[in-house]
N, C-alpha and C positions, 0 to 999 in steps of 0.2 A: 453377320454384321456384329461388331463389338459394341459394348455398352457406350464407349466413347464416341463411336461413329453415330450411334442412335441419338445421343445427346446433341451432337453437332447438327444433325439433320433437323432435330426439333428447333434448335436455336435459329437455324436459317429460315425455317418455315415461319417462326414467330416474327423474325425480323422482316420477312417479306410481307407478312400480313399487316404489320405495323406501318410499313412504308406505303402500302396500298391504301390503308385507311387515311394516312396523312394526305396523300394525293387527292383522295375523294372528299376529304373533310370540307374544303372550301366550297366545292360544288354543292355538297349537301347543305351547308350553312346558307348558301345563296338561295337554294330552293326553299329553305325554311323562312327566310326573311324577305322574300320578294314582296315589293310594295305595289299596289295594295293587296293584302291577303284576306281582307274581310270588308264588310260594309264600312263606308266612311260616314261619320256623324258630323253634321254641321250643327253647332250649338247656337241657339237663339236665346237671348236674355229676356225676351218679352213673350207674352202669350200668343197663341195662334190667332191670326187675324189682325194683329197690330201692324203698324207701319214697318217696324223692324222685321217682323215675320215675313211680310211681303218681299222685302229685299233679300232676306236670307234664303227664302224658298226659290226665288228667281235664280240666284247664283247656285243653289244646290242642283237645280235642274240643268243649268248650263254646264257646270263643272262635270256632272255625271255624264253628259253627252261627250264632252271633250276627253274625259278620262276613260270612258268606256267601262265605267264601274258604278255600282249602286251608291247613291248618296242619300242619306235620310236626315231629316231635320228633327232635332230634339229641343223642345221648348223648356227652358229652365228659368222661369221668371222669379223675381223677388230681390229685395235688398239692393235696389238701384243697379242691378246687373252683377252684383258681387257673387251671387250664388252660381251663376253661369261661369264667371271668371274663375272662381275657386275650383269648380268641377273640372274645367279644362286643365288648370295647372296641376291637378292631382291625377289626371288621366295618364295612361301609359304613353311614354314618349316615342310612339311608333308612327305618328302621322295619320292615324285613323280618327282622331278627335280634333276638329278644327272649329275654332270660335270665330264667328263672323259678327263683328260688333263695332260700335263706335270707339275709336281709339281715345277720343276725348273723355268719354265716360269712364273708361278703364283707368286713364291717367288721373282724372278728377277724384275718383274714389280713393286714390292713394292719400289724398289730403283732406277728404271729407269724412273719413272714418278714423277714430282714435287708434284702433288696432286693425288695419286692413289685413285680411287673411292672405293676401297675395302681394308680392312685390312684382309689379307688372314688367319691370325691366330685367328681372332675374328669373322669376318662376315661369314666365311666358317668353316665347319668341314671336315677334311680329314678322311675318314672312312675306306678306303681300299687302298692297293697298287696293281699295275698291273704288272709292269715290271721294270727292271733296263736296262738302255740303255745309249748311249752317242752319241753326235753329231760328225760329221766327216769332215775332210778336203778332198774335192773331186777335181779332175781335169778331163778333157775330156780324153777318152780312148787313143787317139793318141797324147796326150800331150807329149812334150819333158821332162816333169817333171816325172822322174821314182821314185824318192824318195823325202822325205821332204827336204833333203839337197839341191836337185836340185831346188826346188821351192824357198827356202830361198835365194839361190845365185842369182837367176833371179830377185826376188823381191827387193833385196838390190840394184841391178844394176838399176832397174827401178825407185826407189824412190817413189814419190807420183804419178807416172804414172801407177803404178801397181794397180790392183783392184780385189775385190772378191765379190761374190754374197752372199746375206744373206736375210732371210725373217722372222726369228724367234728370239726371245730374247736369247735363249740358244746358237744359232749359232753365234749371234753377240758377245756375251761375250767370247765364246771360241776363236773366231778369234782375238778379241782384246787382250786377254791374250797372245796368240801365237805371235802376232805382238810385244807386249811389250818385251817378252823374246827373240825374234829373232832380235829385233832392226829394225823393218820394218816400212815404212811410207805408206804402201798399203792402198788404200781408199775403203770403203764399197760401194756397189751398192745395194740398197734395192729393194725387189720385194714383190708383194702381196702374192704370193705363191711360193713354191720351183719350181713348174713346169714352172712358168713364166721365170725362169732364164735359162732354158735348151738351148734355141736358142743362147743366148749370150755366154753361156759356150762353146757350140759346135763351134761357129764361132770365138772364141778367143777374143770377146769383153771384157770379164772378164777373169782373169787368173785362178782363182780357186773359189771354193764355200765352205761355212761352212753350211752343210746341216744335216737334221735329218736322222737317220739310215734307216727308212722305205723308204723314197724317194731315198736316196743314193744307197741302195742295189738294188732297182728296176731298177735304171739306170745302175748299174753294170751288172745286169742280161741281160739287153737289149743291152749291148755292147757299151754304150755311155760314161760311166764314169769309173774312177779308184779311189780308196780310198787310200790316203797317210798316214793318221793318225787318230787314235781314241782318243776321249777326256777322256776316263776312264783311271784310273791309271794302271789297269791290263786288259789283253785281256779278252773278254767275251766268254762264252762257245759257244754261237750260231755263233760267227764269229772269230774263233781262229786264222785265217790267217791274220787278220788285225792288224798291229802293233800300239802301243800306242805312244803318244808324248814322254812319259818318256823313252821309249826304244831308242828314237832318240835324247835324250839330252835335252828335254824340260820338266820342272817339272810342268806338268799340271795334275790336278785330278778333272775332271768335270763329274763324273758319274751322269747321270740323272735318273729320275724315273717318271713313270706315276701313277696316282692314281684316286680314285673316291672321289669327293667332293660334299657336300650338304650344303644348307643354315644352319647357326648356329641355334640351337634350335630344330632340328629334334629329336623326342623322342628316348630314348636309345634302346627300343625294336626294333624300325624300323632300327636304325643304325646297330644293331646286325644282323638283317635279311639281310640287303643289303651286309654287310661284308661277311656273310655266302655264299651268292650267288656268289660273286666274287671269294672267296677262293675255292668254289666247281668247278667253271669253270677253275681256275688256276691249279687245280689238274688233269685235263684231259690231256691225251697225245696229243690230237689234238691242245690244246691251247699251250702247250709247243713247239710243232713243229712250230706252227704259229709264236709265239713270237721269236723263234730262227731264223726263216727265215727272220724276219723283223729286226734282229740285236739286239734283247734284250733277257734277261733271266727272267723267271717268278719270281715274288716277292710277297710272301704271308705274311700278317701281320694282327694284331688285330687293331680295331679302335683306341685304345690308342697308339699303336706303330705308326700308320699312322699319327695321329695328332702330335705326338712328332717329327716325321720325317719332317713334314711341318715346324714346329717351328724352328728346327735346320737348315733346308734349307734356311729359310728366313734370319737367322743370317749369314750363310755362304755366301749367295749371296750379302750381304752388302759388305763383304770383296772382293768378285770377281769383283763387279762393281767398287769398288775403285781401285783395281789392274789394271783393264782394262781402267781406267781413262775415263769412259763414263759419260758425264754430264747428269743430269736429264732433261727430255723433258717435 
């Protein structure tokens, strides 16, 4: 065989090898990027045992069963949820980090912080909703305040000697709007978690609380608290006996929602998969019962609807923060 023939044979062999590699490349790439390829983390912005943690762990267990894959909960409390939000935004955009949290709190922090570390509309993708819920005004069960009118009369008499407990962004904004409309000078007392406020609530060190529904209703069931008002414009299906602010003369509409958020850039097929998991879980009777017991109604949506909701909520919370006259921190 001549040198020219040998060179031609080598070229053909190389060309054949390159062609074979090109054909196999997509299959190999697919094998490398199959989702999920490792444990999925659900990020919780509050400590273990909190109302938020109860909800996140419920969905972690349910999604794990639907997905047939391990889901672990990582608690990253602090900075009114901003630590967990930033952690999620900086995580790899592969769908293995999912932030299950209040969309209102994420949106509110955009306006309550002078330099928010994350742009929730750009650095995150909201890909599913979980529930509709609202924060509540709570008092101890043996409190002399039987109605919201009783509380308002007392707080007006106390002026800036009145106080209320708060630990979350949504609770603070609800209480501040209530104060503005009622003409109160009541001062906030901040706590790391809602549970931290229980002793002060029960001892009368603080007059009332602006708490999340999971925590509030757990305290009601334990015989410690009573709820005077709900932040939603209309009563919720799961808690039809709790009156709204509007029914009692205060034009407040702060219906909240929880959703699932991932880092921006997660592939569309992965987004669709995760959204399908949540919607399948939300369709279960056990989930509906759980959410209603916690003071919320199930909320099913598409990824596109979820993202639009976040964008609209960010816009609305700019107004709410201005109404509540809360300076950026």
